[in-house]
C-alpha positions, -999 to +999 in steps of 0.1 A: +233+075-112+208+086-139+172+094-127+141+094-148+123+127-140+088+130-154+078+165-164+042+176-171+035+207-191+002+220-179+001+257-189-021+256-221-050+280-222-075+256-237-092+280-261-098+255-290-123+232-274-148+259-262-172+256-245-160+225-227-125+240-224-120+277-218-093+300-205-104+297-169-107+259-171-087+245-200-089+209-213-061+195-192-084+200-161-115+185-177-126+148-178-129+145-216-129+107-216-156+100-190-132+082-168-138+103-137-103+119-140-091+149-158-064+146-185-039+161-161-048+135-135-046+107-161-012+119-170+000+119-134-013+083-129+011+071-157+039+072-131+024+041-116+038+023-146+072+040-144+089+022-115+118+041-100+109+074-116+114+105-095+084+126-084+068+148-110+078+183-120+048+202-132+051+234-152+021+256-154+013+293-151+000+315-123-037+312-135-037+274-130-015+269-100-043+261-076-061+238-101-029+219-107-022+216-069-058+204-062-060+179-090-025+166-083-033+161-046-065+141-056-043+116-074-020+110-044+009+111-069+042+123-057+050+158-070+084+174-064+076+208-078+050+229-093+069+255-113+051+287-124+062+302-158+068+339-152+055+346-188+039+321-212+065+314-239+055+280-252+071+247-248+109+251-250+112+276-221+089+255-200+111+225-206+142+245-198+127+256-165+120+220-156+155+209-167+171+235-143+148+222-115+158+186-123+195+195-122+190+211-088+177+178-074+193+150-093+228+142-103+221+130-138+184+134-148+167+122-179+135+141-185+104+125-197+084+155-209+047+151-214+018+174-222-010+174-196-037+173-223-028+140-240-048+109-238-029+075-237-053+046-236-029+017-227-007+031-199+008-003-192+023-004-228+033+033-223+051+023-191+070-005-208+080+017-237+093+044-213+111+017-193+127+003-224+138+037-237+151+048-203+172+016-199+185+015-234+220+027-240+226+052-268+249+041-295 
């Protein structure tokens, strides 16, 4: 059985939005929208609109492991793993790390890879699109 596994990439250093976002507290951990939640927390809450999805895999680096754990626990969202990149090497190796983790825990995973610093206004529509994409058969 195929399982939808949401993956959140949360290792960015946040240097481009200084002074709001900085290396010690990058934009994914900041409430940039005034909603009372950080971009990372908003991303995790999207799983409410992905019924049947597995718990999240979050990929980050050593510097942010405690921020990720704290903010994730505040959302009460199910997390299966917080993976720490041994060395920052950008997106592809982070996705590969998550893919190996998903294969350890699921027989036939489909990854839904998302960046932790994206803002999606209508998460109900997002959830429907994800559901439709996940349920569609490839030609």
